[in-house]
N, C-alpha and C positions, 0 to 999 in steps of 0.2 A: 422499867417494868418488872413487876414482881412475878415470880414463878411459884405456882402452888404445886406441891408434890403430895398426892394422896395415897397412902400405902398402908399395909398391914405388916407390922414388924416381923412377924414369922414366916411370911411369904418370901421364898427363895428369889423369886423374880423381882420383888420389890427391893430385896437386899442388893442384888446385882445393879438395879437402877440407881439406887441411893449411892452406892460405891462409885459409879460412873459419874454421877453429879459432883460428888466430893473430890474425886480425883481431877476433875476438870474445873475446879473452883467455881462452880455454878451456885450462886446464891439461891436459896428456896426456902419457902415456908413449908415445913414438914407437918402433915396432918394425918392422924390415925383414922383410918376410915370406919372402924367400929365404934370408937369413943365419940367421933364427930362425923357421923354418916351425911353424905351429900343430901341436900334438901331437894324438894320438888323443883323449886326455882332454879337452884344451881344445875341440877340434871337437865332441865328444859333448856336452859341457856347453852350448856356444853354440847347437848345434842344438836341444837340448831347450828351452832358453830362448826361442828365436826364434820358435817356431810356424811356421817356414817349411818347405817341402819341401827335402829334402837337395840336390836339383839346383840350388836357388838359391845354394848355396855354391860352385858350380863357375864358373870364368871361361870361359864357353862361347865367347867370342870370342878366346881365347888360342891361341897356336901349339901349345902342348903338348897341349891338349884336342883340337885338330883332328888332330895327328899321331897321337894314340892312338885315333882314331876313337871318342870316347866318347859322341857323341850318341845312338846307339842302345844302346850297351853299358850306360850307367847305368840305362836303363829296366828292365833285367833284374837290376840289382844291388840287394842289400839296402842299408839305410841304413848298416849297419856296415861293409859292404864299400866303400861310397862314402867314409865317414869315413877308413877305413884308407888308401884310394888318395889322398885329399886331403892326408893327413899326410905323404905321401912327397915332395911337390913343391909349394913355395909358388906356383909359376906356375899351378898348377890351381885355386887358391882365388880366388874373386872378391874384388876389393878396391876400395877400402879397406874394412876391417872396423873398426867402432867398437863397443867393449864398455864398458859402464858399469853395474856392479851387474847387475841381471836384464835390462837393455835392450840390444839389439844391432841394429846397422844394418849393411846390406851395400851397398856401392856408395856413391855420393854424389848426392844431390838436396838442394839448399839447403834447400827447404821442410821436408823430412824431418829435417835436422840442426837447423833452427830449432825445430821442435817438440820434438825429442829434448832439447834444452837449455833449453826454455821461453824462447826469445828472441822 
């Protein structure tokens, strides 16, 4: 089963996550979130598999999120509207994203990664 690692190279959290993957010899497909932004279909699928609220997919500490004043707006938006918005700009999406089969992790916490890969 292949593992997809979606990240932004300048993101310090993404750098830590990638280092973890490499140090643990985990094979993954590396994808730049801005150059190859997640599509509506991908986001819809990941959202359904994740059992998370859609707002967990937003990079709430990001500049674009703040510039668009999304904190209050997303409370009024449907999941579909949120997914459509997320698909327009990779910088809106919380990262890194780790997708392997039916499992999805958002962000990086070493313990969660260890559990994800049964390490």
